[in-house]
Wavefront OBJ file of the C-alpha trace (Angstrom):
o trace
v -28.161 -12.451 81.934
v -30.172 -11.610 79.222
v -28.378 -13.667 76.489
v -29.612 -15.921 74.013
v -29.085 -19.198 73.790
v -26.806 -19.234 70.048
v -24.610 -16.846 72.120
v -23.704 -18.529 75.004
v -23.286 -22.503 73.279
v -20.757 -19.910 71.038
v -19.129 -19.230 73.938
v -18.405 -21.951 76.105
v -18.247 -24.085 72.746
v -15.018 -21.533 71.810
v -13.476 -21.199 75.799
v -13.790 -25.488 75.100
v -11.946 -25.300 72.623
v -8.673 -23.217 74.379
v -8.940 -25.631 77.490
v -9.461 -28.278 75.981
v -12.333 -29.255 79.615
v -15.756 -29.005 79.228
v -17.474 -25.595 80.519
v -20.954 -24.558 81.199
v -23.088 -20.788 81.995
v -25.128 -21.044 84.455
v -27.718 -18.584 85.921
v -28.790 -16.740 88.494
v -31.256 -19.268 89.219
v -28.829 -21.918 89.615
v -30.028 -23.662 85.843
v -26.957 -24.183 83.419
v -28.468 -22.033 79.912
v -25.206 -23.538 77.636
v -23.211 -26.180 78.546
v -19.764 -28.168 76.039
v -21.516 -31.633 77.850
v -25.364 -31.238 75.740
v -26.934 -33.400 78.709
v -26.473 -30.697 81.255
v -28.277 -28.460 79.296
v -31.357 -27.328 81.356
v -30.541 -28.384 84.287
v -30.340 -27.755 87.505
v -26.500 -27.201 89.458
v -27.159 -26.867 93.505
v -23.386 -26.261 94.073
v -23.590 -22.336 91.105
v -26.839 -21.767 92.850
v -25.429 -22.410 96.393
v -22.367 -19.892 95.445
v -25.258 -17.530 94.156
v -27.513 -17.315 97.006
v -24.060 -16.816 99.171
v -21.794 -14.636 97.493
v -19.158 -17.116 97.503
v -16.565 -16.369 95.576
v -15.546 -19.293 93.846
v -16.811 -23.168 94.479
v -14.360 -25.586 93.825
v -16.536 -28.804 93.840
v -14.415 -32.309 94.306
v -16.837 -34.699 93.099
v -19.323 -35.728 91.608
v -21.987 -36.488 93.988
v -21.348 -32.995 95.834
v -24.041 -31.616 94.921
v -26.929 -32.015 92.990
v -26.808 -31.369 89.392
v -22.410 -31.132 89.465
v -19.661 -32.727 88.832
v -16.559 -31.702 90.261
v -14.225 -28.897 88.868
v -14.296 -24.957 89.267
v -17.130 -23.157 89.482
v -16.292 -18.935 90.160
v -18.796 -16.292 89.390
v -19.315 -13.485 86.506
v -19.283 -9.947 87.820
v -20.318 -7.261 84.733
v -21.210 -3.884 86.079
v -20.004 -4.885 89.505
v -23.274 -7.498 89.297
v -22.761 -10.834 89.566
v -24.842 -12.491 86.399
v -24.003 -16.216 86.597
v -21.573 -18.917 87.008
v -18.517 -20.271 84.683
v -18.384 -23.336 85.158
v -15.189 -26.138 84.241
v -15.579 -29.362 84.514
v -11.871 -31.181 85.780
v -10.058 -32.325 88.028
v -8.852 -29.908 90.757
v -5.162 -29.750 89.425
v -6.688 -29.852 85.842
v -8.916 -27.110 85.690
v -7.811 -24.617 88.331
v -5.293 -22.807 86.856
v -7.963 -21.838 83.637
v -10.196 -20.272 86.593
v -9.688 -16.651 86.658
v -8.953 -16.912 82.531
v -11.885 -17.625 81.860
v -13.625 -15.915 84.327
v -12.667 -12.934 82.266
v -12.846 -14.730 79.465
v -16.874 -14.195 80.102
v -16.829 -11.228 81.057
v -15.322 -9.566 78.201
v -17.679 -11.699 76.298
v -20.821 -10.781 78.178
v -19.876 -6.668 78.882
v -19.060 -6.981 74.120
v -22.684 -9.104 73.517
v -24.799 -6.282 76.024
v -22.969 -3.406 74.310
v -23.440 -5.494 70.775
v -27.570 -5.462 71.844
v -27.851 -1.972 73.302
v -26.811 -0.749 70.225
v -29.210 -2.568 67.944
v -32.210 -1.431 69.823
v -30.971 2.210 69.584
v -30.200 1.680 66.059
v -33.583 -0.767 66.015
v -34.849 2.901 67.209
v -32.843 5.327 65.645
v -34.927 2.841 62.177
v -38.438 3.510 63.505
v -37.452 7.206 63.953
v -36.080 7.359 59.994
v -39.123 5.839 59.361
v -41.582 7.821 60.215
v -39.661 10.887 58.955
v -39.281 9.685 55.521
v -42.988 8.061 55.156
v -44.938 10.077 57.254
v -45.619 14.074 55.655
v -46.906 14.800 59.016
v -44.047 13.251 61.267
v -42.345 16.760 61.061
v -45.235 18.769 62.567
v -45.581 16.675 65.694
v -44.040 19.246 68.444
v -41.605 16.177 69.602
v -39.840 16.072 66.477
v -36.171 17.703 67.608
v -36.934 16.510 70.766
v -36.843 12.908 69.026
v -34.171 13.028 66.890
v -31.436 14.904 69.448
v -31.941 12.719 71.914
v -31.243 9.899 69.008
v -28.577 12.315 68.141
v -29.943 12.625 64.348
v -29.260 16.101 62.421
v -32.086 17.232 61.308
v -30.994 21.167 60.424
v -28.407 19.133 57.393
v -30.019 19.129 53.951
v -29.678 15.260 52.585
v -29.999 13.848 49.620
v -31.835 10.616 49.661
v -30.211 6.978 47.842
v -32.868 3.625 47.832
v -31.349 0.648 46.480
v -32.034 -2.410 45.726
v -30.782 -6.106 44.269
v -32.172 -8.032 41.233
v -32.157 -11.562 42.543
v -30.913 -14.666 40.707
v -33.861 -16.788 40.875
v -31.485 -19.690 40.064
v -29.053 -19.342 42.291
v -28.395 -21.052 45.610
v -30.577 -19.114 48.705
v -27.481 -19.498 51.724
v -24.890 -18.666 49.353
v -26.483 -16.033 47.510
v -27.173 -14.291 50.797
v -24.386 -14.484 51.689
v -23.430 -12.218 49.165
v -25.898 -10.087 49.697
v -24.703 -9.596 53.198
v -21.451 -7.978 52.188
v -22.393 -5.679 48.798
v -25.774 -4.293 52.004
v -22.266 -3.517 54.509
v -20.433 -3.001 51.730
v -22.397 -0.233 49.976
v -23.040 1.292 53.391
v -19.152 2.012 54.503
v -18.869 3.443 51.200
v -22.336 5.348 50.500
v -22.602 6.258 54.357
v -19.106 7.384 55.032
v -19.740 10.892 56.284
v -21.064 12.295 59.426
v -24.389 12.793 59.305
v -25.373 10.421 56.853
v -28.123 7.793 57.585
v -29.361 4.097 56.979
v -31.267 1.247 57.263
v -33.883 -1.011 56.192
v -37.557 -0.393 54.533
v -38.455 -3.521 53.181
v -36.271 -5.226 50.626
v -35.236 -1.830 50.056
v -32.250 -0.310 51.394
v -32.558 3.998 51.753
v -29.270 5.946 52.432
v -29.947 10.184 53.661
v -26.950 11.175 52.650
v -25.136 14.302 53.622
v -25.906 17.825 51.003
v -23.916 16.381 47.138
v -23.910 17.669 43.737
v -25.614 15.565 41.695
v -22.600 15.533 39.777
v -20.707 13.699 42.244
v -23.795 11.965 43.696
v -23.421 9.959 40.105
v -19.840 9.782 40.004
v -19.643 7.598 43.136
v -22.902 5.613 42.897
v -22.351 4.195 39.584
v -18.185 3.401 40.889
v -20.752 1.517 44.018
v -22.487 -0.827 40.696
v -20.074 -1.392 39.090
v -17.612 -2.730 42.277
v -20.500 -4.525 43.470
v -21.313 -6.328 39.723
v -17.562 -6.956 39.600
v -16.549 -8.669 43.359
v -19.923 -10.122 44.503
v -21.876 -10.554 40.707
v -25.090 -8.928 41.703
v -26.829 -6.207 40.343
v -27.775 -3.198 42.030
v -30.586 -1.180 40.911
v -30.449 2.490 42.145
v -32.945 5.532 42.428
v -32.224 9.216 43.751
v -34.045 11.976 44.176
v -33.923 15.582 43.014
v -31.587 17.389 44.676
v -30.424 17.925 48.676
v -32.822 19.734 50.701
v -34.762 20.784 54.001
v -35.783 18.477 56.657
v -39.660 19.211 56.473
v -39.488 18.058 52.166
v -37.488 14.554 52.846
v -40.339 13.044 52.551
v -41.342 14.619 48.492
v -37.601 13.948 48.434
v -37.217 10.217 49.250
v -41.168 9.778 46.893
v -38.273 10.752 44.172
v -36.251 8.333 44.733
v -39.006 5.945 44.713
v -40.296 6.783 41.764
v -36.148 6.694 40.536
v -35.602 3.556 41.945
v -39.226 1.630 39.997
v -37.407 2.631 37.275
v -34.206 1.446 37.233
v -35.322 -1.252 38.442
v -38.171 -1.944 35.400
v -35.866 -0.912 32.604
v -33.357 -3.624 31.374
v -29.868 -1.469 31.539
v -29.780 1.413 33.701
v -28.688 0.386 37.001
v -29.336 4.294 38.243
v -31.703 6.738 37.953
v -32.180 10.097 38.934
v -35.466 11.456 39.316
v -34.719 14.175 36.759
v -34.781 11.457 34.378
v -37.804 10.575 34.538
v -40.315 12.222 31.842
v -43.072 9.741 30.893
v -42.078 7.668 34.171
v -43.599 9.865 35.752
v -46.968 8.207 35.111
v -46.001 4.967 33.654
v -46.079 3.041 37.036
v -49.552 4.267 37.702
v -51.219 2.601 34.672
v -51.979 -0.687 35.707
v -49.287 -3.122 33.639
v -53.395 -4.161 32.057
v -53.408 -1.101 30.539
v -50.414 -1.224 29.223
v -49.861 -4.618 27.633
v -52.703 -3.760 25.610
v -51.736 -0.956 25.281
v -49.270 -2.501 23.308
v -51.070 -5.209 21.665
v -53.089 -2.495 19.716
v -49.893 -0.753 18.259
v -48.085 -3.697 17.219
v -51.818 -5.939 15.729
v -50.874 -8.126 13.358
v -46.764 -8.185 14.449
v -45.990 -12.050 15.894
v -43.619 -12.054 19.827
v -40.717 -12.563 17.819
v -41.868 -9.454 15.197
v -42.691 -6.870 18.147
v -39.305 -7.347 19.607
v -37.163 -6.885 16.807
v -39.713 -3.433 16.144
v -38.476 -2.601 19.007
v -34.903 -2.964 18.604
v -35.347 -0.645 15.611
v -38.038 1.776 17.120
v -35.773 1.874 19.606
v -31.632 2.394 17.922
v -33.261 4.686 15.591
v -35.387 7.106 17.918
v -31.372 6.702 19.931
v -30.885 8.369 16.825
v -32.659 10.767 15.770
v -34.559 9.172 13.156
v -30.828 8.777 11.150
v -31.568 6.101 8.637
v -28.039 5.440 8.253
v -26.609 6.131 11.512
v -29.503 3.410 12.880
v -28.652 0.776 9.562
v -25.335 0.938 10.793
v -25.145 0.388 14.821
v -27.952 -2.268 13.509
v -25.664 -4.340 10.574
v -27.789 -3.934 7.667
v -28.106 -1.768 4.994
v -30.165 0.800 4.881
v -32.530 -0.142 2.137
v -33.238 -3.407 4.334
v -34.098 -0.930 6.935
v -36.077 1.492 5.094
v -38.039 -1.728 4.361
v -38.980 -2.547 7.401
v -40.193 0.408 9.211
v -42.196 0.760 5.652
v -43.954 -3.266 6.307
v -43.600 -1.888 9.739
v -46.317 1.367 8.743
v -48.420 -0.805 6.323
v -49.009 -3.362 9.007
v -49.592 -1.262 11.607
v -50.964 1.572 10.856
v -48.310 4.009 12.738
v -45.850 6.228 9.952
v -43.227 5.442 12.823
v -41.541 8.489 10.708
v -44.127 10.799 11.073
v -45.275 13.259 13.413
v -48.579 11.089 14.790
v -46.474 8.102 14.396
v -43.392 8.443 16.613
v -45.160 9.121 20.216
v -48.009 5.817 19.796
v -43.857 3.998 19.117
v -42.572 6.041 21.898
v -45.068 5.212 25.258
v -46.024 1.777 23.468
v -41.456 1.368 24.429
v -41.988 2.772 28.039
v -44.849 0.937 28.467
v -43.042 -2.787 26.932
v -39.418 -1.414 28.816
v -41.914 -1.870 32.460
v -43.172 -5.549 31.826
v -42.420 -7.350 35.239
l 1 2 3 4 5 6 7 8 9 10 11 12 13 14 15 16 17 18 19 20 21 22 23 24 25 26 27 28 29 30 31 32 33 34 35 36 37 38 39 40 41 42 43 44 45 46 47 48 49 50 51 52 53 54 55 56 57 58 59 60 61 62 63 64 65 66 67 68 69 70 71 72 73 74 75 76 77 78 79 80 81 82 83 84 85 86 87 88 89 90 91 92 93 94 95 96 97 98 99 100 101 102 103 104 105 106 107 108 109 110 111 112 113 114 115 116 117 118 119 120 121 122 123 124 125 126 127 128 129 130 131 132 133 134 135 136 137 138 139 140 141 142 143 144 145 146 147 148 149 150 151 152 153 154 155 156 157 158 159 160 161 162 163 164 165 166 167 168 169 170 171 172 173 174 175 176 177 178 179 180 181 182 183 184 185 186 187 188 189 190 191 192 193 194 195 196 197 198 199 200 201 202 203 204 205 206 207 208 209 210 211 212 213 214 215 216 217 218 219 220 221 222 223 224 225 226 227 228 229 230 231 232 233 234 235 236 237 238 239 240 241 242 243 244 245 246 247 248 249 250 251 252 253 254 255 256 257 258 259 260 261 262 263 264 265 266 267 268 269 270 271 272 273 274 275 276 277 278 279 280 281 282 283 284 285 286 287 288 289 290 291 292 293 294 295 296 297 298 299 300 301 302 303 304 305 306 307 308 309 310 311 312 313 314 315 316 317 318 319 320 321 322 323 324 325 326 327 328 329 330 331 332 333 334 335 336 337 338 339 340 341 342 343 344 345 346 347 348 349 350 351 352 353 354 355 356 357 358 359 360 361 362 363 364 365 366 367 368 369 370 371 372 373 374 375 376 377 378 379
């Protein structure tokens, strides 16, 4: 039996809880691989070994001394796909345990079939994930002669135009690791069931990034769907989510480029606060922003805001972001900041005096805009 020790123990413990007797799971070589009597795990069960070698339909042991390593009880073969894969044994007096024998055997065979099917599916999923990862990461993968044949064998229709959606979670450093992991697993399952809910959609994980290949969908519908998912995850699991999406639906030969687009969008979503979803269409300066080393970005910020303390820089950033969001309107900016317009003008003039860059002049605006982008992108 190719069963993990964890699964085998889980199985015998669940069955034992039903009939309140010790249960042993024995492999084809007669070795006990799982037992509710922990001392017997790893020992040889000569009764089961005899049963397998002689092809007996069952073996009832009347005494603990009848076979080496065996105790009185009922033993039955486990048959999966017409092959004897092991033995299930129930320890106890014959009159107490014989009635459970066939039921426990059937349950055991069902457990093992389900586990084998699960392992087969997991193996298929691993192979498919490797294929999808190569498709996304390696630009030359689609040019290989067996690309289409491999896709067909894996049940992947490469002819469907698709979008790329990348998702990651922002972890809380102070959270309980075990509890947080449970919530992340739940959120991942929810993501998979809602974002990958149509035929032709595929999911895989690359590092800490969840990758979704979504069949053709308009920008408006994809954004609406993603924002709803983000809201539900934050509400129901208290986890911060960031998503990056590509520019548009593409042919299978362009999926690598779509993946790179979604990567840039996700990077922007992660680095800039209060922006859970970013599309490649949204990117401007961010297209090259993260290719500039962090040290260079910080040096630029320090140069533009030379002479200001960190609290003053933070305040200036907030004021400038609000000002530019209102296209330079003093009245609207002051109203949003809940200060008098004269106070706002004073702060802007003082910023000009200290830095030498006028935040309301065509020469100063690009410098401040770039400094703000660098400031937001800090890790």
